[in-house]
Predicted model as a PDB file, atoms N, CA, C, CB and O in Angstrom, pLDDT in the B-factor column:
MODEL        1                                                                  
ATOM      1  N   MET A   1     -15.480  17.739  16.821  1.00 84.00           N  
ATOM      2  CA  MET A   1     -16.004  16.707  15.939  1.00 84.00           C  
ATOM      3  C   MET A   1     -16.741  15.662  16.773  1.00 84.00           C  
ATOM      4  CB  MET A   1     -14.864  16.052  15.111  1.00 84.00           C  
ATOM      5  O   MET A   1     -16.339  15.338  17.890  1.00 84.00           O  
ATOM      6  N   THR A   2     -17.803  15.155  16.217  1.00 91.00           N  
ATOM      7  CA  THR A   2     -18.560  14.106  16.884  1.00 91.00           C  
ATOM      8  C   THR A   2     -17.834  12.772  16.705  1.00 91.00           C  
ATOM      9  CB  THR A   2     -20.012  14.028  16.328  1.00 91.00           C  
ATOM     10  O   THR A   2     -16.917  12.658  15.892  1.00 91.00           O  
ATOM     11  N   ASP A   3     -18.251  11.778  17.466  1.00 94.00           N  
ATOM     12  CA  ASP A   3     -17.672  10.437  17.305  1.00 94.00           C  
ATOM     13  C   ASP A   3     -17.932   9.919  15.886  1.00 94.00           C  
ATOM     14  CB  ASP A   3     -18.262   9.452  18.360  1.00 94.00           C  
ATOM     15  O   ASP A   3     -17.086   9.245  15.298  1.00 94.00           O  
ATOM     16  N   GLU A   4     -19.106  10.240  15.347  1.00 93.00           N  
ATOM     17  CA  GLU A   4     -19.441   9.818  13.982  1.00 93.00           C  
ATOM     18  C   GLU A   4     -18.492  10.480  12.966  1.00 93.00           C  
ATOM     19  CB  GLU A   4     -20.921  10.173  13.651  1.00 93.00           C  
ATOM     20  O   GLU A   4     -18.030   9.833  12.026  1.00 93.00           O  
ATOM     21  N   ASP A   5     -18.209  11.773  13.169  1.00 92.00           N  
ATOM     22  CA  ASP A   5     -17.256  12.472  12.295  1.00 92.00           C  
ATOM     23  C   ASP A   5     -15.880  11.824  12.352  1.00 92.00           C  
ATOM     24  CB  ASP A   5     -17.152  13.952  12.690  1.00 92.00           C  
ATOM     25  O   ASP A   5     -15.237  11.633  11.319  1.00 92.00           O  
ATOM     26  N   LYS A   6     -15.430  11.488  13.549  1.00 92.00           N  
ATOM     27  CA  LYS A   6     -14.116  10.870  13.723  1.00 92.00           C  
ATOM     28  C   LYS A   6     -14.041   9.511  13.026  1.00 92.00           C  
ATOM     29  CB  LYS A   6     -13.800  10.711  15.212  1.00 92.00           C  
ATOM     30  O   LYS A   6     -13.025   9.176  12.416  1.00 92.00           O  
ATOM     31  N   LYS A   7     -15.117   8.736  13.119  1.00 93.00           N  
ATOM     32  CA  LYS A   7     -15.154   7.432  12.440  1.00 93.00           C  
ATOM     33  C   LYS A   7     -15.121   7.613  10.924  1.00 93.00           C  
ATOM     34  CB  LYS A   7     -16.417   6.640  12.852  1.00 93.00           C  
ATOM     35  O   LYS A   7     -14.416   6.885  10.225  1.00 93.00           O  
ATOM     36  N   ALA A   8     -15.884   8.584  10.416  1.00 91.00           N  
ATOM     37  CA  ALA A   8     -15.906   8.842   8.976  1.00 91.00           C  
ATOM     38  C   ALA A   8     -14.541   9.314   8.491  1.00 91.00           C  
ATOM     39  CB  ALA A   8     -16.980   9.884   8.631  1.00 91.00           C  
ATOM     40  O   ALA A   8     -14.116   8.959   7.391  1.00 91.00           O  
ATOM     41  N   GLU A   9     -13.859  10.102   9.294  1.00 92.00           N  
ATOM     42  CA  GLU A   9     -12.524  10.559   8.920  1.00 92.00           C  
ATOM     43  C   GLU A   9     -11.529   9.398   8.946  1.00 92.00           C  
ATOM     44  CB  GLU A   9     -12.057  11.682   9.862  1.00 92.00           C  
ATOM     45  O   GLU A   9     -10.699   9.270   8.046  1.00 92.00           O  
ATOM     46  N   ASP A  10     -11.611   8.555   9.973  1.00 93.00           N  
ATOM     47  CA  ASP A  10     -10.712   7.399  10.080  1.00 93.00           C  
ATOM     48  C   ASP A  10     -10.899   6.428   8.921  1.00 93.00           C  
ATOM     49  CB  ASP A  10     -10.941   6.671  11.402  1.00 93.00           C  
ATOM     50  O   ASP A  10      -9.933   5.818   8.462  1.00 93.00           O  
ATOM     51  N   SER A  11     -12.132   6.281   8.444  1.00 92.00           N  
ATOM     52  CA  SER A  11     -12.406   5.345   7.349  1.00 92.00           C  
ATOM     53  C   SER A  11     -12.078   5.946   5.987  1.00 92.00           C  
ATOM     54  CB  SER A  11     -13.865   4.914   7.381  1.00 92.00           C  
ATOM     55  O   SER A  11     -12.043   5.233   4.984  1.00 92.00           O  
ATOM     56  N   GLY A  12     -11.837   7.262   5.946  1.00 86.00           N  
ATOM     57  CA  GLY A  12     -11.561   7.921   4.671  1.00 86.00           C  
ATOM     58  C   GLY A  12     -12.814   8.400   3.962  1.00 86.00           C  
ATOM     59  O   GLY A  12     -12.738   8.937   2.857  1.00 86.00           O  
ATOM     60  N   GLU A  13     -13.968   8.210   4.591  1.00 88.00           N  
ATOM     61  CA  GLU A  13     -15.224   8.636   3.979  1.00 88.00           C  
ATOM     62  C   GLU A  13     -15.305  10.159   3.884  1.00 88.00           C  
ATOM     63  CB  GLU A  13     -16.415   8.095   4.777  1.00 88.00           C  
ATOM     64  O   GLU A  13     -15.836  10.695   2.912  1.00 88.00           O  
ATOM     65  N   LEU A  14     -14.782  10.850   4.885  1.00 88.00           N  
ATOM     66  CA  LEU A  14     -14.769  12.309   4.914  1.00 88.00           C  
ATOM     67  C   LEU A  14     -13.356  12.803   5.196  1.00 88.00           C  
ATOM     68  CB  LEU A  14     -15.757  12.850   5.974  1.00 88.00           C  
ATOM     69  O   LEU A  14     -12.563  12.133   5.857  1.00 88.00           O  
ATOM     70  N   VAL A  15     -13.064  13.991   4.680  1.00 86.00           N  
ATOM     71  CA  VAL A  15     -11.790  14.647   4.967  1.00 86.00           C  
ATOM     72  C   VAL A  15     -12.116  16.015   5.534  1.00 86.00           C  
ATOM     73  CB  VAL A  15     -10.877  14.755   3.682  1.00 86.00           C  
ATOM     74  O   VAL A  15     -12.860  16.785   4.927  1.00 86.00           O  
ATOM     75  N   PHE A  16     -11.561  16.315   6.694  1.00 86.00           N  
ATOM     76  CA  PHE A  16     -11.779  17.610   7.324  1.00 86.00           C  
ATOM     77  C   PHE A  16     -10.526  18.452   7.143  1.00 86.00           C  
ATOM     78  CB  PHE A  16     -12.134  17.452   8.833  1.00 86.00           C  
ATOM     79  O   PHE A  16      -9.411  17.988   7.384  1.00 86.00           O  
ATOM     80  N   SER A  17     -10.719  19.689   6.717  1.00 79.00           N  
ATOM     81  CA  SER A  17      -9.602  20.604   6.516  1.00 79.00           C  
ATOM     82  C   SER A  17      -9.736  21.755   7.500  1.00 79.00           C  
ATOM     83  CB  SER A  17      -9.554  21.126   5.050  1.00 79.00           C  
ATOM     84  O   SER A  17     -10.841  22.145   7.877  1.00 79.00           O  
ATOM     85  N   TYR A  18      -8.605  22.286   7.904  1.00 79.00           N  
ATOM     86  CA  TYR A  18      -8.590  23.370   8.877  1.00 79.00           C  
ATOM     87  C   TYR A  18      -7.739  24.508   8.339  1.00 79.00           C  
ATOM     88  CB  TYR A  18      -8.056  22.883  10.248  1.00 79.00           C  
ATOM     89  O   TYR A  18      -6.879  24.294   7.484  1.00 79.00           O  
ATOM     90  N   GLY A  19      -7.974  25.709   8.832  1.00 81.00           N  
ATOM     91  CA  GLY A  19      -7.103  26.811   8.485  1.00 81.00           C  
ATOM     92  C   GLY A  19      -7.805  27.971   7.803  1.00 81.00           C  
ATOM     93  O   GLY A  19      -7.163  28.983   7.523  1.00 81.00           O  
ATOM     94  N   SER A  20      -9.073  27.868   7.529  1.00 78.00           N  
ATOM     95  CA  SER A  20      -9.790  28.966   6.883  1.00 78.00           C  
ATOM     96  C   SER A  20     -11.181  29.066   7.496  1.00 78.00           C  
ATOM     97  CB  SER A  20      -9.875  28.756   5.338  1.00 78.00           C  
ATOM     98  O   SER A  20     -11.803  28.060   7.837  1.00 78.00           O  
ATOM     99  N   SER A  21     -11.645  30.280   7.626  1.00 82.00           N  
ATOM    100  CA  SER A  21     -13.002  30.478   8.167  1.00 82.00           C  
ATOM    101  C   SER A  21     -14.050  30.351   7.062  1.00 82.00           C  
ATOM    102  CB  SER A  21     -13.119  31.863   8.851  1.00 82.00           C  
ATOM    103  O   SER A  21     -15.247  30.310   7.346  1.00 82.00           O  
ATOM    104  N   GLU A  22     -13.609  30.290   5.807  1.00 85.00           N  
ATOM    105  CA  GLU A  22     -14.541  30.159   4.694  1.00 85.00           C  
ATOM    106  C   GLU A  22     -14.825  28.689   4.400  1.00 85.00           C  
ATOM    107  CB  GLU A  22     -13.986  30.856   3.444  1.00 85.00           C  
ATOM    108  O   GLU A  22     -13.926  27.849   4.449  1.00 85.00           O  
ATOM    109  N   VAL A  23     -16.081  28.392   4.097  1.00 81.00           N  
ATOM    110  CA  VAL A  23     -16.474  27.037   3.721  1.00 81.00           C  
ATOM    111  C   VAL A  23     -16.279  26.896   2.219  1.00 81.00           C  
ATOM    112  CB  VAL A  23     -17.958  26.729   4.133  1.00 81.00           C  
ATOM    113  O   VAL A  23     -16.720  27.741   1.440  1.00 81.00           O  
ATOM    114  N   GLU A  24     -15.613  25.816   1.824  1.00 83.00           N  
ATOM    115  CA  GLU A  24     -15.367  25.570   0.410  1.00 83.00           C  
ATOM    116  C   GLU A  24     -15.822  24.154   0.089  1.00 83.00           C  
ATOM    117  CB  GLU A  24     -13.859  25.775   0.048  1.00 83.00           C  
ATOM    118  O   GLU A  24     -15.444  23.203   0.773  1.00 83.00           O  
ATOM    119  N   ILE A  25     -16.620  24.020  -0.935  1.00 85.00           N  
ATOM    120  CA  ILE A  25     -17.088  22.706  -1.364  1.00 85.00           C  
ATOM    121  C   ILE A  25     -16.454  22.417  -2.713  1.00 85.00           C  
ATOM    122  CB  ILE A  25     -18.657  22.642  -1.443  1.00 85.00           C  
ATOM    123  O   ILE A  25     -16.590  23.189  -3.662  1.00 85.00           O  
ATOM    124  N   ILE A  26     -15.750  21.275  -2.781  1.00 89.00           N  
ATOM    125  CA  ILE A  26     -15.095  20.892  -4.021  1.00 89.00           C  
ATOM    126  C   ILE A  26     -15.539  19.483  -4.397  1.00 89.00           C  
ATOM    127  CB  ILE A  26     -13.547  20.973  -3.885  1.00 89.00           C  
ATOM    128  O   ILE A  26     -15.969  18.704  -3.546  1.00 89.00           O  
ATOM    129  N   GLU A  27     -15.429  19.172  -5.674  1.00 90.00           N  
ATOM    130  CA  GLU A  27     -15.799  17.836  -6.154  1.00 90.00           C  
ATOM    131  C   GLU A  27     -14.522  17.058  -6.442  1.00 90.00           C  
ATOM    132  CB  GLU A  27     -16.705  17.918  -7.433  1.00 90.00           C  
ATOM    133  O   GLU A  27     -13.637  17.527  -7.158  1.00 90.00           O  
ATOM    134  N   VAL A  28     -14.444  15.870  -5.874  1.00 91.00           N  
ATOM    135  CA  VAL A  28     -13.290  15.002  -6.077  1.00 91.00           C  
ATOM    136  C   VAL A  28     -13.783  13.718  -6.726  1.00 91.00           C  
ATOM    137  CB  VAL A  28     -12.545  14.708  -4.729  1.00 91.00           C  
ATOM    138  O   VAL A  28     -14.745  13.106  -6.262  1.00 91.00           O  
ATOM    139  N   GLN A  29     -13.115  13.315  -7.808  1.00 91.00           N  
ATOM    140  CA  GLN A  29     -13.434  12.049  -8.470  1.00 91.00           C  
ATOM    141  C   GLN A  29     -12.159  11.234  -8.529  1.00 91.00           C  
ATOM    142  CB  GLN A  29     -14.034  12.274  -9.906  1.00 91.00           C  
ATOM    143  O   GLN A  29     -11.070  11.775  -8.722  1.00 91.00           O  
ATOM    144  N   SER A  30     -12.301   9.932  -8.362  1.00 91.00           N  
ATOM    145  CA  SER A  30     -11.112   9.091  -8.458  1.00 91.00           C  
ATOM    146  C   SER A  30     -11.470   7.707  -8.966  1.00 91.00           C  
ATOM    147  CB  SER A  30     -10.415   8.991  -7.104  1.00 91.00           C  
ATOM    148  O   SER A  30     -12.604   7.243  -8.845  1.00 91.00           O  
ATOM    149  N   VAL A  31     -10.470   7.070  -9.533  1.00 91.00           N  
ATOM    150  CA  VAL A  31     -10.551   5.681  -9.961  1.00 91.00           C  
ATOM    151  C   VAL A  31      -9.340   5.007  -9.344  1.00 91.00           C  
ATOM    152  CB  VAL A  31     -10.584   5.529 -11.549  1.00 91.00           C  
ATOM    153  O   VAL A  31      -8.219   5.493  -9.488  1.00 91.00           O  
ATOM    154  N   SER A  32      -9.554   3.899  -8.661  1.00 91.00           N  
ATOM    155  CA  SER A  32      -8.410   3.199  -8.069  1.00 91.00           C  
ATOM    156  C   SER A  32      -8.546   1.704  -8.309  1.00 91.00           C  
ATOM    157  CB  SER A  32      -8.300   3.497  -6.550  1.00 91.00           C  
ATOM    158  O   SER A  32      -9.650   1.173  -8.434  1.00 91.00           O  
ATOM    159  N   TRP A  33      -7.387   1.033  -8.371  1.00 90.00           N  
ATOM    160  CA  TRP A  33      -7.368  -0.404  -8.580  1.00 90.00           C  
ATOM    161  C   TRP A  33      -6.043  -0.950  -8.088  1.00 90.00           C  
ATOM    162  CB  TRP A  33      -7.594  -0.757 -10.066  1.00 90.00           C  
ATOM    163  O   TRP A  33      -5.076  -0.212  -7.905  1.00 90.00           O  
ATOM    164  N   THR A  34      -6.017  -2.253  -7.878  1.00 91.00           N  
ATOM    165  CA  THR A  34      -4.805  -2.938  -7.441  1.00 91.00           C  
ATOM    166  C   THR A  34      -4.490  -4.035  -8.443  1.00 91.00           C  
ATOM    167  CB  THR A  34      -4.966  -3.521  -6.002  1.00 91.00           C  
ATOM    168  O   THR A  34      -5.359  -4.828  -8.808  1.00 91.00           O  
ATOM    169  N   THR A  35      -3.241  -4.073  -8.882  1.00 88.00           N  
ATOM    170  CA  THR A  35      -2.760  -5.094  -9.800  1.00 88.00           C  
ATOM    171  C   THR A  35      -1.403  -5.577  -9.299  1.00 88.00           C  
ATOM    172  CB  THR A  35      -2.664  -4.546 -11.263  1.00 88.00           C  
ATOM    173  O   THR A  35      -0.499  -4.775  -9.063  1.00 88.00           O  
ATOM    174  N   ASP A  36      -1.265  -6.885  -9.138  1.00 89.00           N  
ATOM    175  CA  ASP A  36       0.016  -7.461  -8.715  1.00 89.00           C  
ATOM    176  C   ASP A  36       0.588  -6.760  -7.487  1.00 89.00           C  
ATOM    177  CB  ASP A  36       1.020  -7.391  -9.854  1.00 89.00           C  
ATOM    178  O   ASP A  36       1.754  -6.366  -7.478  1.00 89.00           O  
ATOM    179  N   ASP A  37      -0.224  -6.608  -6.465  1.00 91.00           N  
ATOM    180  CA  ASP A  37       0.182  -5.992  -5.193  1.00 91.00           C  
ATOM    181  C   ASP A  37       0.584  -4.522  -5.307  1.00 91.00           C  
ATOM    182  CB  ASP A  37       1.326  -6.760  -4.613  1.00 91.00           C  
ATOM    183  O   ASP A  37       1.187  -3.976  -4.383  1.00 91.00           O  
ATOM    184  N   MET A  38       0.259  -3.879  -6.422  1.00 89.00           N  
ATOM    185  CA  MET A  38       0.510  -2.437  -6.581  1.00 89.00           C  
ATOM    186  C   MET A  38      -0.841  -1.728  -6.624  1.00 89.00           C  
ATOM    187  CB  MET A  38       1.354  -2.132  -7.888  1.00 89.00           C  
ATOM    188  O   MET A  38      -1.764  -2.166  -7.312  1.00 89.00           O  
ATOM    189  N   HIS A  39      -0.942  -0.636  -5.884  1.00 91.00           N  
ATOM    190  CA  HIS A  39      -2.184   0.133  -5.846  1.00 91.00           C  
ATOM    191  C   HIS A  39      -2.020   1.371  -6.715  1.00 91.00           C  
ATOM    192  CB  HIS A  39      -2.560   0.525  -4.385  1.00 91.00           C  
ATOM    193  O   HIS A  39      -1.018   2.079  -6.611  1.00 91.00           O  
ATOM    194  N   TYR A  40      -3.001   1.631  -7.571  1.00 92.00           N  
ATOM    195  CA  TYR A  40      -2.991   2.774  -8.474  1.00 92.00           C  
ATOM    196  C   TYR A  40      -4.214   3.631  -8.196  1.00 92.00           C  
ATOM    197  CB  TYR A  40      -2.960   2.318  -9.955  1.00 92.00           C  
ATOM    198  O   TYR A  40      -5.267   3.123  -7.812  1.00 92.00           O  
ATOM    199  N   GLU A  41      -4.066   4.937  -8.394  1.00 92.00           N  
ATOM    200  CA  GLU A  41      -5.207   5.830  -8.226  1.00 92.00           C  
ATOM    201  C   GLU A  41      -5.050   7.043  -9.138  1.00 92.00           C  
ATOM    202  CB  GLU A  41      -5.346   6.273  -6.750  1.00 92.00           C  
ATOM    203  O   GLU A  41      -3.999   7.683  -9.166  1.00 92.00           O  
ATOM    204  N   LEU A  42      -6.091   7.341  -9.868  1.00 93.00           N  
ATOM    205  CA  LEU A  42      -6.192   8.575 -10.643  1.00 93.00           C  
ATOM    206  C   LEU A  42      -7.215   9.448  -9.924  1.00 93.00           C  
ATOM    207  CB  LEU A  42      -6.607   8.299 -12.156  1.00 93.00           C  
ATOM    208  O   LEU A  42      -8.319   8.998  -9.616  1.00 93.00           O  
ATOM    209  N   MET A  43      -6.841  10.699  -9.660  1.00 93.00           N  
ATOM    210  CA  MET A  43      -7.734  11.576  -8.912  1.00 93.00           C  
ATOM    211  C   MET A  43      -7.746  12.959  -9.546  1.00 93.00           C  
ATOM    212  CB  MET A  43      -7.307  11.662  -7.432  1.00 93.00           C  
ATOM    213  O   MET A  43      -6.722  13.464 -10.005  1.00 93.00           O  
ATOM    214  N   GLN A  44      -8.922  13.551  -9.560  1.00 94.00           N  
ATOM    215  CA  GLN A  44      -9.022  14.943  -9.980  1.00 94.00           C  
ATOM    216  C   GLN A  44      -9.849  15.708  -8.955  1.00 94.00           C  
ATOM    217  CB  GLN A  44      -9.650  15.058 -11.400  1.00 94.00           C  
ATOM    218  O   GLN A  44     -10.806  15.186  -8.384  1.00 94.00           O  
ATOM    219  N   ILE A  45      -9.457  16.944  -8.742  1.00 93.00           N  
ATOM    220  CA  ILE A  45     -10.161  17.825  -7.819  1.00 93.00           C  
ATOM    221  C   ILE A  45     -10.708  18.988  -8.626  1.00 93.00           C  
ATOM    222  CB  ILE A  45      -9.226  18.322  -6.663  1.00 93.00           C  
ATOM    223  O   ILE A  45      -9.955  19.742  -9.244  1.00 93.00           O  
ATOM    224  N   ASP A  46     -12.025  19.123  -8.613  1.00 93.00           N  
ATOM    225  CA  ASP A  46     -12.716  20.143  -9.417  1.00 93.00           C  
ATOM    226  C   ASP A  46     -12.262  20.107 -10.871  1.00 93.00           C  
ATOM    227  CB  ASP A  46     -12.472  21.541  -8.831  1.00 93.00           C  
ATOM    228  O   ASP A  46     -12.089  21.149 -11.503  1.00 93.00           O  
ATOM    229  N   GLY A  47     -12.072  18.907 -11.393  1.00 92.00           N  
ATOM    230  CA  GLY A  47     -11.610  18.739 -12.767  1.00 92.00           C  
ATOM    231  C   GLY A  47     -12.746  18.748 -13.768  1.00 92.00           C  
ATOM    232  O   GLY A  47     -13.922  18.820 -13.410  1.00 92.00           O  
ATOM    233  N   LYS A  48     -12.362  18.673 -15.032  1.00 93.00           N  
ATOM    234  CA  LYS A  48     -13.335  18.734 -16.115  1.00 93.00           C  
ATOM    235  C   LYS A  48     -13.578  17.372 -16.755  1.00 93.00           C  
ATOM    236  CB  LYS A  48     -12.874  19.713 -17.164  1.00 93.00           C  
ATOM    237  O   LYS A  48     -14.449  17.245 -17.616  1.00 93.00           O  
ATOM    238  N   LEU A  49     -12.822  16.353 -16.349  1.00 93.00           N  
ATOM    239  CA  LEU A  49     -12.994  15.029 -16.939  1.00 93.00           C  
ATOM    240  C   LEU A  49     -14.256  14.364 -16.394  1.00 93.00           C  
ATOM    241  CB  LEU A  49     -11.759  14.147 -16.662  1.00 93.00           C  
ATOM    242  O   LEU A  49     -14.618  14.539 -15.231  1.00 93.00           O  
ATOM    243  N   SER A  50     -14.907  13.607 -17.252  1.00 89.00           N  
ATOM    244  CA  SER A  50     -16.071  12.839 -16.804  1.00 89.00           C  
ATOM    245  C   SER A  50     -15.606  11.556 -16.130  1.00 89.00           C  
ATOM    246  CB  SER A  50     -17.016  12.518 -17.991  1.00 89.00           C  
ATOM    247  O   SER A  50     -14.434  11.190 -16.216  1.00 89.00           O  
ATOM    248  N   THR A  51     -16.515  10.888 -15.470  1.00 86.00           N  
ATOM    249  CA  THR A  51     -16.199   9.599 -14.854  1.00 86.00           C  
ATOM    250  C   THR A  51     -15.766   8.601 -15.921  1.00 86.00           C  
ATOM    251  CB  THR A  51     -17.412   9.053 -14.069  1.00 86.00           C  
ATOM    252  O   THR A  51     -14.840   7.821 -15.703  1.00 86.00           O  
ATOM    253  N   ASP A  52     -16.426   8.622 -17.065  1.00 91.00           N  
ATOM    254  CA  ASP A  52     -16.060   7.721 -18.171  1.00 91.00           C  
ATOM    255  C   ASP A  52     -14.647   8.007 -18.667  1.00 91.00           C  
ATOM    256  CB  ASP A  52     -17.060   7.860 -19.335  1.00 91.00           C  
ATOM    257  O   ASP A  52     -13.903   7.078 -18.981  1.00 91.00           O  
ATOM    258  N   GLU A  53     -14.270   9.280 -18.741  1.00 93.00           N  
ATOM    259  CA  GLU A  53     -12.922   9.623 -19.198  1.00 93.00           C  
ATOM    260  C   GLU A  53     -11.864   9.132 -18.212  1.00 93.00           C  
ATOM    261  CB  GLU A  53     -12.795  11.139 -19.394  1.00 93.00           C  
ATOM    262  O   GLU A  53     -10.812   8.643 -18.623  1.00 93.00           O  
ATOM    263  N   LEU A  54     -12.138   9.260 -16.920  1.00 91.00           N  
ATOM    264  CA  LEU A  54     -11.202   8.724 -15.918  1.00 91.00           C  
ATOM    265  C   LEU A  54     -11.090   7.210 -16.039  1.00 91.00           C  
ATOM    266  CB  LEU A  54     -11.652   9.107 -14.493  1.00 91.00           C  
ATOM    267  O   LEU A  54      -9.995   6.654 -15.962  1.00 91.00           O  
ATOM    268  N   ALA A  55     -12.221   6.552 -16.227  1.00 90.00           N  
ATOM    269  CA  ALA A  55     -12.209   5.089 -16.375  1.00 90.00           C  
ATOM    270  C   ALA A  55     -11.446   4.679 -17.630  1.00 90.00           C  
ATOM    271  CB  ALA A  55     -13.651   4.537 -16.429  1.00 90.00           C  
ATOM    272  O   ALA A  55     -10.721   3.684 -17.615  1.00 90.00           O  
ATOM    273  N   ASP A  56     -11.601   5.437 -18.718  1.00 93.00           N  
ATOM    274  CA  ASP A  56     -10.863   5.148 -19.954  1.00 93.00           C  
ATOM    275  C   ASP A  56      -9.361   5.311 -19.740  1.00 93.00           C  
ATOM    276  CB  ASP A  56     -11.338   6.068 -21.094  1.00 93.00           C  
ATOM    277  O   ASP A  56      -8.569   4.517 -20.249  1.00 93.00           O  
ATOM    278  N   MET A  57      -8.971   6.336 -18.991  1.00 92.00           N  
ATOM    279  CA  MET A  57      -7.546   6.529 -18.688  1.00 92.00           C  
ATOM    280  C   MET A  57      -7.006   5.358 -17.884  1.00 92.00           C  
ATOM    281  CB  MET A  57      -7.326   7.845 -17.917  1.00 92.00           C  
ATOM    282  O   MET A  57      -5.902   4.876 -18.140  1.00 92.00           O  
ATOM    283  N   ALA A  58      -7.786   4.901 -16.913  1.00 91.00           N  
ATOM    284  CA  ALA A  58      -7.372   3.757 -16.102  1.00 91.00           C  
ATOM    285  C   ALA A  58      -7.218   2.512 -16.984  1.00 91.00           C  
ATOM    286  CB  ALA A  58      -8.397   3.494 -14.966  1.00 91.00           C  
ATOM    287  O   ALA A  58      -6.248   1.767 -16.842  1.00 91.00           O  
ATOM    288  N   ALA A  59      -8.157   2.291 -17.878  1.00 91.00           N  
ATOM    289  CA  ALA A  59      -8.093   1.138 -18.773  1.00 91.00           C  
ATOM    290  C   ALA A  59      -6.848   1.208 -19.652  1.00 91.00           C  
ATOM    291  CB  ALA A  59      -9.357   1.063 -19.646  1.00 91.00           C  
ATOM    292  O   ALA A  59      -6.212   0.187 -19.918  1.00 91.00           O  
ATOM    293  N   GLU A  60      -6.504   2.407 -20.100  1.00 92.00           N  
ATOM    294  CA  GLU A  60      -5.303   2.564 -20.925  1.00 92.00           C  
ATOM    295  C   GLU A  60      -4.033   2.226 -20.138  1.00 92.00           C  
ATOM    296  CB  GLU A  60      -5.217   3.996 -21.466  1.00 92.00           C  
ATOM    297  O   GLU A  60      -3.114   1.604 -20.671  1.00 92.00           O  
ATOM    298  N   ILE A  61      -3.990   2.633 -18.885  1.00 89.00           N  
ATOM    299  CA  ILE A  61      -2.832   2.318 -18.035  1.00 89.00           C  
ATOM    300  C   ILE A  61      -2.754   0.815 -17.778  1.00 89.00           C  
ATOM    301  CB  ILE A  61      -2.914   3.086 -16.691  1.00 89.00           C  
ATOM    302  O   ILE A  61      -1.674   0.227 -17.829  1.00 89.00           O  
ATOM    303  N   ILE A  62      -3.885   0.206 -17.507  1.00 87.00           N  
ATOM    304  CA  ILE A  62      -3.921  -1.238 -17.206  1.00 87.00           C  
ATOM    305  C   ILE A  62      -3.445  -2.050 -18.408  1.00 87.00           C  
ATOM    306  CB  ILE A  62      -5.353  -1.678 -16.802  1.00 87.00           C  
ATOM    307  O   ILE A  62      -2.787  -3.076 -18.238  1.00 87.00           O  
ATOM    308  N   GLN A  63      -3.770  -1.603 -19.617  1.00 87.00           N  
ATOM    309  CA  GLN A  63      -3.392  -2.337 -20.826  1.00 87.00           C  
ATOM    310  C   GLN A  63      -1.898  -2.304 -21.118  1.00 87.00           C  
ATOM    311  CB  GLN A  63      -4.132  -1.783 -22.002  1.00 87.00           C  
ATOM    312  O   GLN A  63      -1.398  -3.145 -21.865  1.00 87.00           O  
ATOM    313  N   LYS A  64      -1.181  -1.351 -20.542  1.00 78.00           N  
ATOM    314  CA  LYS A  64       0.261  -1.228 -20.819  1.00 78.00           C  
ATOM    315  C   LYS A  64       1.081  -2.169 -20.004  1.00 78.00           C  
ATOM    316  CB  LYS A  64       0.730   0.168 -20.567  1.00 78.00           C  
ATOM    317  O   LYS A  64       2.306  -2.184 -20.125  1.00 78.00           O  
TER     318      LYS A  64                                                      
ENDMDL                                                                          
END                                                                             
């Protein structure tokens, strides 16, 4: 890995996986927020929900 790759991995911008010779590209979407010192995150990997649907779910959780 280059120094740039290591920095991106340390910052969470990129995630490197090991263990397979096959290249796999997946789509990850997430919504995260902090309320009263608690951090919340909704995440889907190769899911079918739209960004708006994830945001609506987050809004529903926040309202409770």
